[in-house]
N, CA and C of each residue as an Amber inpcrd file, in Angstrom:
protein
   192
   0.8450000  -1.1430000   0.0300000  -0.0030000  -0.0060000   0.0770000
   0.9050000   1.2560000   0.0040000   0.5750000   2.1970000  -0.7150000
   1.3010000   3.4980000  -0.9540000   1.0130000   4.3560000   0.3300000
   2.0680000   4.9320000   0.8590000   2.0160000   5.8110000   1.9630000
   2.1980000   7.2400000   1.6010000   1.1180000   8.1210000   1.9460000
   1.2890000   9.4230000   1.8110000   2.2190000  10.1570000   2.6920000
   3.2820000  10.8080000   2.3910000   4.1060000  11.3870000   3.3920000
   3.5230000  12.4650000   4.2430000   2.5970000  13.1560000   3.7070000
   1.8670000  14.2490000   4.3790000   0.8600000  13.6180000   5.4440000
   0.2100000  12.6390000   4.9220000  -0.7870000  11.9800000   5.9870000
   0.0270000  11.3360000   7.0970000   1.1520000  10.6910000   6.7660000
   2.0240000  10.1780000   7.7970000   2.5150000  11.1130000   8.8070000
   2.8460000  12.4280000   8.3480000   3.2200000  13.4250000   9.2620000
   2.1370000  13.8490000  10.0600000   1.0120000  14.0910000   9.4590000
  -0.1380000  14.4140000  10.2870000  -0.4250000  13.5560000  11.3270000
  -0.4450000  12.2430000  11.0660000  -0.5790000  11.0750000  12.0510000
   0.4750000  11.2240000  13.1370000   1.6700000  11.5000000  12.8090000
   2.6970000  11.5830000  13.8210000   2.4500000  12.7900000  14.7410000
   2.1260000  13.9260000  14.1220000   1.8480000  15.0900000  15.0220000
   0.6290000  14.7970000  15.8960000  -0.3660000  14.1610000  15.3600000
  -1.6260000  13.9210000  16.1980000  -1.2010000  13.0220000  17.3080000
  -0.3580000  12.0670000  17.1560000   0.0850000  11.1270000  18.2650000
   0.8580000  11.9010000  19.1840000   1.7560000  12.8180000  18.8020000
   2.6000000  13.6250000  19.7280000   1.6700000  14.4890000  20.5350000
   0.5590000  15.1070000  19.9980000  -0.3160000  15.9620000  20.7380000
  -1.0770000  15.1480000  21.7470000  -1.5740000  14.0040000  21.3200000
  -2.2660000  13.0070000  22.2310000  -1.3200000  12.5880000  23.4740000
  -0.0360000  12.3160000  23.1410000   0.8880000  12.0320000  24.2730000
   1.0520000  13.2010000  25.2120000   1.2790000  14.4080000  24.6550000
   1.5120000  15.6230000  25.5050000   0.3310000  15.9540000  26.3090000
  -0.9160000  15.5470000  25.8440000  -2.1080000  15.7500000  26.6580000
  -2.5770000  14.5520000  27.2850000  -1.6680000  13.5640000  27.3750000
  -1.9910000  12.3240000  28.1700000  -3.2130000  11.6580000  27.6350000
  -3.6740000  11.8270000  26.4040000  -4.7690000  11.1860000  25.8330000
  -6.1560000  11.7580000  26.3970000  -6.0790000  12.9030000  27.1060000
  -7.1960000  13.5150000  27.6920000  -7.8800000  14.4950000  26.7700000
  -9.0440000  14.1590000  26.2550000  -9.7760000  15.0010000  25.2060000
  -9.9580000  16.4070000  25.7240000 -10.2090000  16.4900000  27.0030000
 -10.4350000  17.9860000  27.4280000  -9.1920000  18.7380000  27.3650000
  -8.0060000  18.1860000  27.5310000  -6.8140000  18.8870000  27.3220000
  -6.4740000  19.1190000  25.9160000  -6.8580000  18.1840000  25.1220000
  -6.5390000  18.2730000  23.6820000  -7.4690000  19.4240000  23.1910000
  -8.7110000  19.5340000  23.5320000  -9.6830000  20.5460000  23.1100000
  -9.1890000  21.8710000  23.5500000  -8.7960000  21.9670000  24.9460000
  -8.2950000  23.2440000  25.4280000  -7.0310000  23.7790000  24.6910000
  -6.2200000  22.7890000  24.3510000  -5.0670000  23.1790000  23.4080000
  -5.4800000  23.7650000  22.0830000  -6.3660000  23.0730000  21.5190000
  -6.9540000  23.5400000  20.1740000  -7.5100000  24.8640000  20.2870000
  -8.3710000  25.1680000  21.3580000  -8.9320000  26.4960000  21.5180000
  -7.9260000  27.5240000  21.6640000  -6.8390000  27.2280000  22.4560000
  -5.7170000  28.2050000  22.7870000  -5.1140000  28.5870000  21.3100000
  -4.8310000  27.5810000  20.6060000  -4.0670000  27.8790000  19.3550000
  -4.9590000  28.5870000  18.4000000  -6.2600000  28.2950000  18.3870000
  -7.2690000  29.0270000  17.5270000  -7.3570000  30.3580000  17.9570000
  -7.3580000  30.6770000  19.2220000  -7.3060000  32.1310000  19.7340000
  -6.0870000  32.7960000  19.3440000  -4.9750000  32.1330000  19.3470000
  -3.6750000  32.7830000  19.0530000  -3.6310000  33.1860000  17.5260000
  -4.2290000  32.3190000  16.7700000  -4.2840000  32.6680000  15.3430000
  -5.6730000  33.0840000  14.7700000  -6.4410000  33.7380000  15.5390000
  -7.6710000  34.0940000  15.1480000  -7.8360000  34.9150000  13.9770000
  -6.8380000  35.6370000  13.5790000  -6.8530000  36.3900000  12.3790000
  -6.7140000  35.5300000  11.0800000  -6.4120000  34.2180000  11.3590000
  -6.1290000  33.3610000  10.2530000  -7.2700000  32.2970000  10.1150000
  -8.0720000  32.2330000  11.1150000  -9.1990000  31.1880000  11.2310000
 -10.4540000  31.7180000  10.6510000 -11.0970000  30.9080000   9.6930000
 -12.2950000  31.2380000   9.0310000 -13.3190000  30.3870000   9.6910000
 -14.2390000  31.1380000  10.4510000 -15.1700000  30.5360000  11.3040000
 -16.4670000  30.1010000  10.3570000 -16.6980000  30.9560000   9.3810000
 -17.8280000  30.6770000   8.5000000 -17.3760000  30.7470000   7.0210000
 -16.9590000  29.6110000   6.5130000 -16.2730000  29.6840000   5.1450000
 -17.2680000  30.1170000   4.0060000 -18.5110000  29.9740000   4.1940000
 -19.4870000  30.3670000   3.1340000 -19.6530000  31.9250000   3.2400000
 -19.6640000  32.4710000   4.4710000 -19.7770000  34.0340000   4.5370000
 -18.5100000  34.5480000   4.0300000 -17.2020000  33.9680000   4.4580000
 -16.0050000  34.4650000   3.9370000 -15.9440000  34.4730000   2.3260000
 -16.3820000  33.3500000   1.7390000 -16.3830000  33.2800000   0.3270000
 -17.1970000  34.2830000  -0.3270000 -18.3870000  34.5560000   0.2200000
 -19.2770000  35.5790000  -0.3450000 -18.6910000  36.9210000  -0.1880000
 -17.9130000  37.1720000   0.8340000 -17.3990000  38.5560000   1.0280000
 -16.0490000  38.7130000   0.1940000 -15.4820000  37.6880000  -0.1980000
 -14.0860000  37.7280000  -0.7670000 -14.0650000  37.2640000  -2.1160000
 -15.1390000  37.0950000  -2.8150000 -15.2130000  36.5950000  -4.2370000
 -16.1770000  37.5200000  -4.9970000 -15.9420000  37.4750000  -6.2110000
 -16.8890000  38.1550000  -7.2220000 -17.3950000  37.1310000  -8.2190000
 -18.6270000  37.2300000  -8.4400000 -19.2080000  36.1610000  -9.3580000
 -18.4860000  36.3520000 -10.8340000 -18.4080000  35.3670000 -11.5440000
 -17.8610000  35.2960000 -12.8500000 -18.7420000  36.1200000 -13.8310000
 -20.0420000  35.8490000 -13.7290000 -21.0300000  36.5010000 -14.4820000
 -21.7530000  37.3340000 -13.5060000 -21.9080000  38.7120000 -13.7640000
 -22.7790000  39.5010000 -12.8680000 -24.1410000  38.9860000 -12.7970000
 -24.6420000  38.9700000 -11.5380000 -26.0550000  38.4650000 -11.3380000
 -26.9290000  39.6820000 -11.3850000 -28.2010000  39.3850000 -11.8710000
 -29.1810000  40.5380000 -11.9940000 -29.4640000  41.0600000 -10.5410000
 -29.6890000  42.3790000 -10.3810000 -29.9790000  42.8940000  -9.0960000
 -31.4300000  43.0020000  -8.8010000 -32.2240000  42.8520000  -9.6770000
 -33.7890000  43.0360000  -9.5690000 -34.4430000  41.7740000  -8.9020000
């Protein structure tokens, strides 16, 4: 079976985070929230809204 190096790296990072948090989901979640807050300027919480605000239609839609 072919192994994707990117997927392998993600799995290794996941295992590292699980070990650092002692497998405790509450700690894993708290860590994720902390990182999300740290990078909130890069997190898109509503991708549909973001896409509507940051894209132009290829063909202008009628306004009526």
